[in-house]
C-alpha positions as YAML, in Angstrom:
chain: A
units: angstrom
residues:
- id: 1
  name: MET
  ca: [0.02, -0.25, -0.07]
- id: 2
  name: ASN
  ca: [0.97, 3.17, -1.16]
- id: 3
  name: ASN
  ca: [0.30, 6.76, 0.75]
- id: 4
  name: PHE
  ca: [0.68, 10.23, -0.69]
- id: 5
  name: PHE
  ca: [0.35, 13.12, 1.42]
- id: 6
  name: ILE
  ca: [1.10, 17.20, 1.50]
- id: 7
  name: ARG
  ca: [0.64, 17.71, 5.95]
- id: 8
  name: PRO
  ca: [1.53, 21.48, 6.13]
- id: 9
  name: LYS
  ca: [-0.51, 24.58, 4.98]
- id: 10
  name: ILE
  ca: [1.28, 26.25, 2.06]
- id: 11
  name: THR
  ca: [0.80, 29.57, 1.71]
- id: 12
  name: VAL
  ca: [2.44, 32.35, -0.54]
- id: 13
  name: CYS
  ca: [2.96, 35.82, 0.46]
- id: 14
  name: THR
  ca: [3.39, 38.59, -2.04]
- id: 15
  name: SER
  ca: [5.89, 40.30, 0.29]
- id: 16
  name: ALA
  ca: [7.41, 39.88, 3.98]
- id: 17
  name: GLU
  ca: [5.05, 43.17, 5.18]
- id: 18
  name: GLU
  ca: [1.88, 41.47, 3.92]
- id: 19
  name: PHE
  ca: [3.67, 38.19, 6.73]
- id: 20
  name: CYS
  ca: [3.76, 39.91, 9.30]
- id: 21
  name: LEU
  ca: [0.17, 41.73, 9.00]
- id: 22
  name: SER
  ca: [-1.20, 38.32, 8.27]
- id: 23
  name: TYR
  ca: [0.48, 36.73, 11.50]
- id: 24
  name: ASN
  ca: [0.69, 39.60, 14.41]
- id: 25
  name: ILE
  ca: [3.85, 38.12, 15.83]
- id: 26
  name: GLY
  ca: [4.43, 39.43, 19.13]
- id: 27
  name: SER
  ca: [4.25, 38.01, 23.07]
- id: 28
  name: GLY
  ca: [4.28, 34.00, 23.38]
- id: 29
  name: ASP
  ca: [6.13, 33.83, 19.97]
- id: 30
  name: LEU
  ca: [9.78, 32.38, 19.14]
- id: 31
  name: VAL
  ca: [11.51, 33.90, 15.96]
- id: 32
  name: PHE
  ca: [14.77, 32.60, 14.35]
- id: 33
  name: VAL
  ca: [15.86, 34.73, 11.94]
- id: 34
  name: SER
  ca: [19.07, 36.09, 11.40]
- id: 35
  name: GLU
  ca: [20.42, 39.93, 11.91]
- id: 36
  name: GLY
  ca: [21.10, 40.35, 8.19]
- id: 37
  name: THR
  ca: [17.67, 39.10, 8.00]
- id: 38
  name: ARG
  ca: [15.34, 41.09, 9.74]
- id: 39
  name: ARG
  ca: [17.67, 44.02, 9.19]
- id: 40
  name: ARG
  ca: [16.86, 43.40, 5.40]
- id: 41
  name: ASN
  ca: [12.87, 42.60, 5.44]
- id: 42
  name: PHE
  ca: [11.54, 42.60, 9.35]
- id: 43
  name: ALA
  ca: [13.26, 45.87, 10.38]
- id: 44
  name: ASN
  ca: [10.13, 47.05, 13.01]
- id: 45
  name: ALA
  ca: [8.85, 43.30, 12.71]
- id: 46
  name: PHE
  ca: [8.38, 41.07, 16.35]
- id: 47
  name: ALA
  ca: [7.77, 43.35, 19.03]
- id: 48
  name: GLY
  ca: [7.24, 41.46, 22.22]
- id: 49
  name: ALA
  ca: [8.30, 38.38, 20.70]
- id: 50
  name: LEU
  ca: [11.67, 35.97, 21.53]
- id: 51
  name: VAL
  ca: [13.68, 36.94, 18.74]
- id: 52
  name: VAL
  ca: [16.97, 34.41, 18.62]
- id: 53
  name: ASP
  ca: [19.71, 35.27, 16.11]
- id: 54
  name: TYR
  ca: [21.06, 31.74, 15.06]
- id: 55
  name: ARG
  ca: [24.07, 32.33, 13.92]
- id: 56
  name: LYS
  ca: [25.85, 33.36, 16.83]
- id: 57
  name: TYR
  ca: [25.47, 29.50, 17.56]
- id: 58
  name: VAL
  ca: [26.70, 27.56, 14.38]
- id: 59
  name: VAL
  ca: [28.48, 28.53, 11.25]
- id: 60
  name: GLY
  ca: [27.37, 26.26, 8.05]
- id: 61
  name: GLU
  ca: [25.09, 23.19, 8.97]
- id: 62
  name: PRO
  ca: [23.46, 22.83, 12.25]
- id: 63
  name: THR
  ca: [24.38, 20.40, 15.08]
- id: 64
  name: ASP
  ca: [23.91, 18.96, 17.91]
- id: 65
  name: ILE
  ca: [25.49, 21.93, 20.18]
- id: 66
  name: MET
  ca: [22.98, 24.61, 18.53]
- id: 67
  name: ILE
  ca: [20.32, 22.74, 19.66]
- id: 68
  name: GLU
  ca: [21.70, 22.42, 23.25]
- id: 69
  name: ASP
  ca: [23.01, 25.98, 23.35]
- id: 70
  name: ILE
  ca: [19.78, 27.52, 21.92]
- id: 71
  name: SER
  ca: [17.77, 25.38, 24.41]
- id: 72
  name: ARG
  ca: [19.69, 26.79, 27.45]
- id: 73
  name: ILE
  ca: [19.19, 30.54, 26.28]
- id: 74
  name: ILE
  ca: [15.12, 29.96, 25.57]
- id: 75
  name: GLY
  ca: [14.93, 28.37, 28.98]
- id: 76
  name: SER
  ca: [11.27, 28.27, 30.66]
- id: 77
  name: GLN
  ca: [9.89, 30.95, 28.92]
- id: 78
  name: LYS
  ca: [6.60, 29.61, 27.66]
- id: 79
  name: ILE
  ca: [6.45, 29.82, 24.19]
- id: 80
  name: SER
  ca: [3.26, 29.15, 21.80]
- id: 81
  name: ARG
  ca: [4.48, 29.56, 18.63]
- id: 82
  name: ILE
  ca: [7.54, 28.99, 16.21]
- id: 83
  name: PHE
  ca: [8.45, 31.22, 13.57]
- id: 84
  name: ALA
  ca: [11.68, 30.12, 11.07]
- id: 85
  name: ILE
  ca: [12.84, 32.41, 8.46]
- id: 86
  name: GLY
  ca: [16.35, 30.83, 7.30]
- id: 87
  name: GLY
  ca: [17.60, 28.00, 4.99]
- id: 88
  name: GLY
  ca: [17.71, 24.65, 5.97]
- id: 89
  name: THR
  ca: [19.98, 24.94, 9.01]
- id: 90
  name: ILE
  ca: [17.03, 26.97, 10.68]
- id: 91
  name: LEU
  ca: [14.31, 25.24, 9.70]
- id: 92
  name: ASP
  ca: [15.69, 21.54, 10.20]
- id: 93
  name: ALA
  ca: [16.77, 23.02, 13.70]
- id: 94
  name: ALA
  ca: [13.25, 24.75, 14.47]
- id: 95
  name: LYS
  ca: [11.50, 21.29, 13.87]
- id: 96
  name: LEU
  ca: [13.49, 20.16, 17.07]
- id: 97
  name: PHE
  ca: [11.86, 23.43, 19.47]
- id: 98
  name: ALA
  ca: [8.56, 22.65, 18.56]
- id: 99
  name: LEU
  ca: [9.14, 19.53, 20.36]
- id: 100
  name: LYS
  ca: [7.83, 19.03, 24.52]
- id: 101
  name: GLN
  ca: [11.57, 17.75, 24.76]
- id: 102
  name: ASN
  ca: [14.26, 17.95, 22.36]
- id: 103
  name: ILE
  ca: [17.67, 17.49, 24.91]
- id: 104
  name: PRO
  ca: [19.95, 15.68, 25.05]
- id: 105
  name: VAL
  ca: [19.66, 15.49, 21.76]
- id: 106
  name: ASP
  ca: [21.40, 12.19, 20.71]
- id: 107
  name: LYS
  ca: [18.40, 10.68, 22.72]
- id: 108
  name: LEU
  ca: [16.54, 12.02, 20.89]
- id: 109
  name: PHE
  ca: [17.67, 11.05, 17.79]
- id: 110
  name: ASN
  ca: [18.69, 7.39, 18.46]
- id: 111
  name: GLY
  ca: [15.09, 6.93, 19.50]
- id: 112
  name: GLU
  ca: [15.33, 7.31, 23.63]
- id: 113
  name: ILE
  ca: [13.16, 10.17, 23.48]
- id: 114
  name: LEU
  ca: [9.96, 10.31, 21.44]
- id: 115
  name: PRO
  ca: [9.07, 13.30, 19.92]
- id: 116
  name: GLN
  ca: [6.39, 15.16, 20.95]
- id: 117
  name: LYS
  ca: [5.20, 18.76, 19.39]
- id: 118
  name: ASP
  ca: [3.57, 21.13, 21.86]
- id: 119
  name: LYS
  ca: [4.24, 24.41, 20.16]
- id: 120
  name: LYS
  ca: [2.43, 25.75, 16.22]
- id: 121
  name: LEU
  ca: [5.62, 25.92, 14.18]
- id: 122
  name: PHE
  ca: [5.81, 28.29, 10.99]
- id: 123
  name: LEU
  ca: [8.52, 27.48, 8.35]
- id: 124
  name: ILE
  ca: [9.71, 30.65, 5.93]
- id: 125
  name: PRO
  ca: [12.38, 29.50, 3.33]
- id: 126
  name: THR
  ca: [15.30, 31.89, 2.57]
- id: 127
  name: THR
  ca: [16.69, 29.70, -0.26]
- id: 128
  name: CYS
  ca: [15.59, 27.29, -2.68]
- id: 129
  name: GLY
  ca: [16.74, 24.06, -1.82]
- id: 130
  name: THR
  ca: [16.15, 22.30, 1.17]
- id: 131
  name: GLY
  ca: [12.31, 21.46, 1.22]
- id: 132
  name: SER
  ca: [12.58, 21.39, 4.93]
- id: 133
  name: GLU
  ca: [9.29, 23.68, 4.89]
- id: 134
  name: VAL
  ca: [7.18, 20.54, 3.93]
- id: 135
  name: THR
  ca: [9.04, 17.28, 5.05]
- id: 136
  name: ASP
  ca: [8.69, 15.75, 8.87]
- id: 137
  name: ILE
  ca: [13.18, 15.49, 8.58]
- id: 138
  name: SER
  ca: [15.41, 17.20, 10.44]
- id: 139
  name: ILE
  ca: [19.48, 16.56, 9.80]
- id: 140
  name: LEU
  ca: [21.69, 17.74, 12.42]
- id: 141
  name: GLU
  ca: [25.19, 16.56, 12.74]
- id: 142
  name: LEU
  ca: [25.88, 15.15, 15.63]
- id: 143
  name: THR
  ca: [29.59, 15.92, 16.68]
- id: 144
  name: LYS
  ca: [30.21, 13.45, 19.03]
- id: 145
  name: ASN
  ca: [29.43, 10.56, 16.15]
- id: 146
  name: LYS
  ca: [31.31, 12.86, 14.02]
- id: 147
  name: THR
  ca: [28.35, 12.31, 11.08]
- id: 148
  name: LYS
  ca: [25.11, 13.46, 9.98]
- id: 149
  name: LEU
  ca: [21.92, 11.87, 10.48]
- id: 150
  name: GLY
  ca: [18.21, 12.74, 10.29]
- id: 151
  name: LEU
  ca: [14.90, 11.96, 11.93]
- id: 152
  name: ALA
  ca: [12.49, 11.74, 10.43]
- id: 153
  name: ASN
  ca: [8.67, 11.35, 12.48]
- id: 154
  name: GLU
  ca: [5.23, 13.06, 11.68]
- id: 155
  name: ALA
  ca: [5.77, 15.54, 14.88]
- id: 156
  name: LEU
  ca: [8.39, 17.38, 12.73]
- id: 157
  name: PHE
  ca: [5.52, 18.48, 10.37]
- id: 158
  name: ALA
  ca: [5.28, 22.55, 10.22]
- id: 159
  name: ASP
  ca: [1.68, 23.59, 10.52]
- id: 160
  name: GLU
  ca: [2.32, 26.04, 8.06]
- id: 161
  name: ALA
  ca: [4.73, 26.42, 5.02]
- id: 162
  name: ILE
  ca: [5.35, 29.80, 4.23]
- id: 163
  name: LEU
  ca: [6.51, 30.95, 0.97]
- id: 164
  name: ILE
  ca: [7.64, 34.28, 0.16]
- id: 165
  name: PRO
  ca: [9.94, 34.73, -3.12]
- id: 166
  name: GLU
  ca: [11.27, 38.30, -1.95]
- id: 167
  name: LEU
  ca: [13.33, 36.79, 0.50]
- id: 168
  name: LEU
  ca: [16.01, 35.29, -1.95]
- id: 169
  name: GLN
  ca: [16.21, 38.33, -3.72]
- id: 170
  name: ASN
  ca: [19.43, 39.00, -1.40]
- id: 171
  name: LEU
  ca: [20.61, 35.24, -1.84]
- id: 172
  name: PRO
  ca: [24.31, 34.67, -3.27]
- id: 173
  name: TYR
  ca: [24.92, 33.14, -6.21]
- id: 174
  name: LYS
  ca: [26.97, 30.68, -5.00]
- id: 175
  name: PHE
  ca: [24.19, 30.08, -2.16]
- id: 176
  name: PHE
  ca: [21.43, 30.16, -4.58]
- id: 177
  name: ALA
  ca: [23.59, 27.19, -6.91]
- id: 178
  name: ALA
  ca: [23.77, 25.14, -4.47]
- id: 179
  name: SER
  ca: [20.70, 25.17, -2.81]
- id: 180
  name: SER
  ca: [18.76, 24.76, -6.30]
- id: 181
  name: MET
  ca: [21.17, 21.92, -7.04]
- id: 182
  name: ASP
  ca: [20.24, 20.16, -3.85]
- id: 183
  name: ALA
  ca: [16.37, 20.79, -4.89]
- id: 184
  name: LEU
  ca: [17.22, 19.23, -8.54]
- id: 185
  name: ILE
  ca: [18.53, 15.83, -6.44]
- id: 186
  name: HIS
  ca: [15.90, 15.91, -4.36]
- id: 187
  name: ALA
  ca: [13.80, 15.67, -7.30]
- id: 188
  name: VAL
  ca: [15.76, 13.07, -9.20]
- id: 189
  name: GLU
  ca: [16.52, 10.84, -6.30]
- id: 190
  name: SER
  ca: [12.77, 10.65, -4.84]
- id: 191
  name: TYR
  ca: [11.78, 10.06, -9.06]
- id: 192
  name: THR
  ca: [13.98, 7.03, -9.02]
- id: 193
  name: SER
  ca: [13.35, 6.05, -5.40]
- id: 194
  name: PRO
  ca: [11.29, 2.37, -5.32]
- id: 195
  name: LYS
  ca: [8.70, 4.16, -2.90]
- id: 196
  name: ALA
  ca: [7.80, 6.47, -5.58]
- id: 197
  name: THR
  ca: [4.67, 6.79, -7.07]
- id: 198
  name: GLU
  ca: [2.40, 8.51, -9.73]
- id: 199
  name: PHE
  ca: [1.68, 10.84, -7.32]
- id: 200
  name: THR
  ca: [4.67, 11.63, -6.35]
- id: 201
  name: ARG
  ca: [6.45, 11.89, -9.84]
- id: 202
  name: ILE
  ca: [3.75, 14.46, -10.59]
- id: 203
  name: PHE
  ca: [6.33, 16.91, -8.07]
- id: 204
  name: SER
  ca: [9.31, 15.89, -8.58]
- id: 205
  name: ALA
  ca: [9.24, 16.14, -12.57]
- id: 206
  name: ALA
  ca: [7.72, 19.31, -11.64]
- id: 207
  name: ALA
  ca: [10.54, 20.52, -9.89]
- id: 208
  name: ILE
  ca: [13.00, 19.43, -12.60]
- id: 209
  name: GLU
  ca: [11.28, 21.13, -14.88]
- id: 210
  name: LYS
  ca: [11.56, 23.99, -13.37]
- id: 211
  name: ILE
  ca: [15.09, 23.79, -12.09]
- id: 212
  name: ILE
  ca: [16.45, 22.80, -15.87]
- id: 213
  name: SER
  ca: [14.87, 25.57, -17.74]
- id: 214
  name: GLY
  ca: [15.48, 27.76, -15.05]
- id: 215
  name: TYR
  ca: [19.51, 26.69, -15.13]
- id: 216
  name: LYS
  ca: [19.20, 26.78, -19.51]
- id: 217
  name: LEU
  ca: [18.07, 30.70, -18.87]
- id: 218
  name: ILE
  ca: [21.34, 31.39, -16.44]
- id: 219
  name: THR
  ca: [23.74, 29.39, -18.65]
- id: 220
  name: SER
  ca: [22.62, 31.76, -21.56]
- id: 221
  name: GLU
  ca: [22.92, 35.00, -19.30]
- id: 222
  name: GLY
  ca: [26.10, 34.25, -17.69]
- id: 223
  name: LYS
  ca: [26.51, 33.04, -13.51]
- id: 224
  name: LYS
  ca: [23.67, 35.61, -11.44]
- id: 225
  name: VAL
  ca: [20.68, 35.34, -9.72]
- id: 226
  name: ILE
  ca: [17.93, 36.16, -11.82]
- id: 227
  name: PRO
  ca: [14.75, 37.64, -10.07]
- id: 228
  name: SER
  ca: [12.19, 36.91, -12.27]
- id: 229
  name: LEU
  ca: [13.26, 32.67, -11.79]
- id: 230
  name: LEU
  ca: [12.81, 33.40, -8.25]
- id: 231
  name: ARG
  ca: [9.29, 32.22, -7.80]
- id: 232
  name: ASP
  ca: [9.66, 29.51, -9.80]
- id: 233
  name: PHE
  ca: [13.29, 28.13, -8.10]
- id: 234
  name: LEU
  ca: [11.06, 28.67, -4.14]
- id: 235
  name: THR
  ca: [8.16, 26.70, -5.56]
- id: 236
  name: ALA
  ca: [10.47, 24.18, -7.41]
- id: 237
  name: SER
  ca: [12.37, 23.26, -3.82]
- id: 238
  name: THR
  ca: [8.67, 23.06, -2.20]
- id: 239
  name: TYR
  ca: [7.69, 20.20, -5.22]
- id: 240
  name: ALA
  ca: [10.81, 18.40, -4.62]
- id: 241
  name: GLY
  ca: [10.07, 18.78, -0.39]
- id: 242
  name: ILE
  ca: [6.90, 17.00, -1.09]
- id: 243
  name: ALA
  ca: [7.68, 14.67, -3.34]
- id: 244
  name: PHE
  ca: [10.96, 13.67, -1.60]
- id: 245
  name: GLY
  ca: [9.25, 13.68, 1.77]
- id: 246
  name: ASN
  ca: [6.93, 10.72, 0.49]
- id: 247
  name: ALA
  ca: [9.45, 8.74, -1.72]
- id: 248
  name: GLY
  ca: [12.95, 9.46, 0.22]
- id: 249
  name: CYS
  ca: [16.42, 10.92, -1.10]
- id: 250
  name: ALA
  ca: [18.90, 7.99, -1.61]
- id: 251
  name: ALA
  ca: [22.87, 7.69, -2.44]
- id: 252
  name: VAL
  ca: [23.51, 10.58, -3.43]
- id: 253
  name: HIS
  ca: [22.81, 12.11, -0.11]
- id: 254
  name: ALA
  ca: [23.60, 9.20, 2.10]
- id: 255
  name: LEU
  ca: [27.13, 9.55, 0.41]
- id: 256
  name: SER
  ca: [27.16, 13.43, 0.73]
- id: 257
  name: TYR
  ca: [26.70, 13.56, 4.48]
- id: 258
  name: PRO
  ca: [30.35, 12.22, 5.79]
- id: 259
  name: LEU
  ca: [31.99, 14.76, 3.61]
- id: 260
  name: GLY
  ca: [29.49, 17.88, 5.10]
- id: 261
  name: ALA
  ca: [29.70, 16.40, 8.57]
- id: 262
  name: ALA
  ca: [33.61, 16.23, 8.05]
- id: 263
  name: ARG
  ca: [34.84, 19.22, 5.89]
- id: 264
  name: HIS
  ca: [31.83, 21.19, 6.68]
- id: 265
  name: VAL
  ca: [30.98, 21.35, 2.67]
- id: 266
  name: PRO
  ca: [27.55, 22.94, 2.01]
- id: 267
  name: HIS
  ca: [24.96, 20.71, 2.30]
- id: 268
  name: GLY
  ca: [23.57, 21.37, -1.76]
- id: 269
  name: GLU
  ca: [27.57, 21.54, -2.79]
- id: 270
  name: ALA
  ca: [28.24, 18.08, -1.40]
- id: 271
  name: ASN
  ca: [25.15, 16.37, -2.96]
- id: 272
  name: TYR
  ca: [26.04, 17.66, -6.18]
- id: 273
  name: ALA
  ca: [29.69, 16.09, -5.50]
- id: 274
  name: PHE
  ca: [28.54, 12.79, -5.88]
- id: 275
  name: PHE
  ca: [25.14, 13.28, -7.95]
- id: 276
  name: ILE
  ca: [26.21, 12.08, -11.63]
- id: 277
  name: GLU
  ca: [28.69, 9.96, -10.23]
- id: 278
  name: VAL
  ca: [26.36, 7.89, -8.15]
- id: 279
  name: TYR
  ca: [23.64, 7.80, -11.46]
- id: 280
  name: LYS
  ca: [26.59, 6.63, -13.94]
- id: 281
  name: THR
  ca: [26.71, 3.63, -11.50]
- id: 282
  name: TYR
  ca: [22.87, 2.81, -11.08]
- id: 283
  name: ALA
  ca: [23.12, 3.15, -15.65]
- id: 284
  name: SER
  ca: [26.42, 0.29, -14.81]
- id: 285
  name: ILE
  ca: [24.20, -2.15, -13.00]
- id: 286
  name: ARG
  ca: [20.44, -1.63, -14.51]
- id: 287
  name: GLN
  ca: [18.22, 1.36, -16.93]
- id: 288
  name: ASP
  ca: [14.83, 0.16, -16.81]
- id: 289
  name: GLY
  ca: [11.69, 0.98, -14.94]
- id: 290
  name: SER
  ca: [12.12, 4.64, -13.18]
- id: 291
  name: PHE
  ca: [15.42, 5.41, -14.50]
- id: 292
  name: GLU
  ca: [14.15, 4.86, -18.01]
- id: 293
  name: LEU
  ca: [11.22, 7.07, -17.61]
- id: 294
  name: LEU
  ca: [14.03, 9.34, -16.06]
- id: 295
  name: LYS
  ca: [16.28, 9.43, -19.19]
- id: 296
  name: GLN
  ca: [13.41, 10.27, -21.44]
- id: 297
  name: PHE
  ca: [11.80, 13.12, -19.40]
- id: 298
  name: LEU
  ca: [15.44, 14.78, -19.07]
- id: 299
  name: ALA
  ca: [16.30, 14.09, -22.80]
- id: 300
  name: LYS
  ca: [13.15, 16.11, -23.54]
- id: 301
  name: LEU
  ca: [14.38, 18.86, -21.50]
- id: 302
  name: LEU
  ca: [17.79, 18.87, -22.79]
- id: 303
  name: ALA
  ca: [16.90, 18.57, -26.17]
- id: 304
  name: CYS
  ca: [19.26, 15.09, -26.56]
- id: 305
  name: THR
  ca: [18.87, 11.50, -26.76]
- id: 306
  name: PRO
  ca: [17.81, 9.37, -23.45]
- id: 307
  name: ASN
  ca: [21.40, 7.38, -23.72]
- id: 308
  name: ASN
  ca: [23.36, 11.03, -24.08]
- id: 309
  name: VAL
  ca: [21.40, 12.39, -21.14]
- id: 310
  name: LEU
  ca: [23.68, 12.13, -17.81]
- id: 311
  name: ALA
  ca: [26.58, 13.66, -20.23]
- id: 312
  name: GLU
  ca: [24.52, 16.47, -21.08]
- id: 313
  name: LEU
  ca: [23.25, 17.15, -17.94]
- id: 314
  name: GLU
  ca: [26.73, 16.48, -16.33]
- id: 315
  name: THR
  ca: [27.84, 19.54, -18.78]
- id: 316
  name: LEU
  ca: [24.52, 21.63, -17.62]
- id: 317
  name: LEU
  ca: [25.27, 21.87, -14.17]
- id: 318
  name: GLU
  ca: [29.23, 22.06, -14.78]
- id: 319
  name: ASN
  ca: [27.97, 25.90, -15.97]
- id: 320
  name: ILE
  ca: [26.05, 26.62, -12.89]
- id: 321
  name: ILE
  ca: [28.58, 24.92, -10.24]
- id: 322
  name: GLN
  ca: [31.90, 23.58, -11.07]
- id: 323
  name: ARG
  ca: [32.33, 20.56, -9.38]
- id: 324
  name: LYS
  ca: [35.28, 19.91, -6.89]
- id: 325
  name: THR
  ca: [37.58, 16.67, -6.46]
- id: 326
  name: LEU
  ca: [37.09, 15.10, -2.95]
- id: 327
  name: HIS
  ca: [40.70, 15.86, -2.47]
- id: 328
  name: GLU
  ca: [39.92, 19.54, -2.91]
- id: 329
  name: TYR
  ca: [37.85, 19.51, -0.10]
- id: 330
  name: GLY
  ca: [40.88, 17.91, 2.38]
- id: 331
  name: VAL
  ca: [39.93, 14.64, 2.23]
- id: 332
  name: ILE
  ca: [42.64, 12.32, 2.36]
- id: 333
  name: GLU
  ca: [42.37, 8.80, 0.37]
- id: 334
  name: GLU
  ca: [42.44, 6.58, 3.59]
- id: 335
  name: GLU
  ca: [39.09, 8.39, 5.29]
- id: 336
  name: LEU
  ca: [37.69, 6.22, 2.15]
- id: 337
  name: PRO
  ca: [37.31, 3.66, 3.54]
- id: 338
  name: ARG
  ca: [35.40, 5.28, 7.08]
- id: 339
  name: TYR
  ca: [33.01, 7.11, 4.79]
- id: 340
  name: THR
  ca: [32.26, 4.05, 3.40]
- id: 341
  name: GLY
  ca: [31.54, 2.28, 6.24]
- id: 342
  name: ILE
  ca: [29.17, 5.87, 8.33]
- id: 343
  name: VAL
  ca: [27.52, 5.54, 5.36]
- id: 344
  name: MET
  ca: [26.82, 1.34, 4.90]
- id: 345
  name: GLU
  ca: [26.70, 1.13, 8.87]
- id: 346
  name: LYS
  ca: [24.34, 4.55, 9.44]
- id: 347
  name: GLN
  ca: [22.76, 6.07, 6.34]
- id: 348
  name: GLY
  ca: [20.04, 3.09, 6.40]
- id: 349
  name: ARG
  ca: [16.87, 5.57, 6.38]
- id: 350
  name: LEU
  ca: [18.48, 6.61, 2.74]
- id: 351
  name: MET
  ca: [20.21, 3.94, 1.20]
- id: 352
  name: SER
  ca: [16.58, 1.86, 0.97]
- id: 353
  name: ASN
  ca: [15.36, 3.74, -1.48]
- id: 354
  name: ASN
  ca: [18.32, 3.94, -3.87]
- id: 355
  name: TYR
  ca: [17.08, 3.01, -7.34]
- id: 356
  name: VAL
  ca: [19.34, -0.41, -7.58]
- id: 357
  name: PRO
  ca: [20.79, -1.42, -4.01]
- id: 358
  name: LEU
  ca: [24.53, -0.87, -3.78]
- id: 359
  name: ASN
  ca: [26.99, -2.75, -1.87]
- id: 360
  name: ARG
  ca: [30.16, -1.88, 0.45]
- id: 361
  name: ASP
  ca: [32.52, -2.49, -2.46]
- id: 362
  name: LYS
  ca: [30.23, -0.28, -4.93]
- id: 363
  name: VAL
  ca: [30.22, 3.06, -2.72]
- id: 364
  name: LEU
  ca: [33.83, 2.97, -1.98]
- id: 365
  name: GLY
  ca: [34.49, 2.76, -5.77]
- id: 366
  name: ILE
  ca: [32.10, 5.81, -6.19]
- id: 367
  name: TYR
  ca: [34.35, 7.54, -2.92]
- id: 368
  name: GLN
  ca: [37.34, 6.51, -5.01]
- id: 369
  name: LYS
  ca: [36.81, 7.65, -8.32]
- id: 370
  name: LEU
  ca: [35.75, 11.32, -7.18]
- id: 371
  name: PHE
  ca: [39.28, 11.46, -4.93]
...
């Protein structure tokens, strides 16, 4: 039996001003927002609310230490609503603050604490990649384990996902490119997942089409954020979130997590490092079913034959972000077996969604090819 769901209510606001007027944020509310975003978009907002600049507690991806530090700052203050405005870092973290108990974080992620939601949660993305606003997944670096893990539970769903394209206007190109690459990979991995259905593939395909079309325009106009594309890319990110929230991500994400945790590589960029090679590995094993459907769909978007899809896609993506080898991130060859062990032993949630099963030798082979 297959189930399909879109859990949070999805609202689109035309501006930050409309958002503020609609939600009347104040006493009893907790707002996560960076100082820069607040200054640019919400300078006179949130009076009476508890406002936390999460960037004071973490650089890069969210960690267990970040969650525990902020929890101590909040203490016993009574909170009824949580608003998180930002990228995947704070959207993933905010989900944990909507829970009755979120620390010790390692016990929560290890299943020793049952997630129980006791606050309203509103997620407002300022990037176009994670899709976290519509998923029940929170991904953290667990510093004790030196890897990233995901917690998936219905208690982590937002009550409302609020899309405000205006908030992407100041996104630097490198962050726009990396985050949108993440959304593309979400859409592709969920398309070929064994859990995919005709419903999830509608959202996967819509996200892929918007992103590929946008990338072609960016390639023709130079590496820059094109304002007219912001709504499309934000929508595509949410579409991809709906798709992978139902069908799941797979080996690309699983292989990227040890790199992201050990070398603090931004999530979308880390995924991109593995994306094409994982699909080349799949293709060397089998290309029927969902892979064949994907090739045919991409061939129409890229104006090429199905057999040339991966090469044409790789060329297009290289025009958006230049892919680095693993040693360029500081990885040493002796670490590759350890990374492989982490994937095989800790990332079963993701590896179960692979288009075809990948054993330890295949995973190590991908790391070695990309080294």
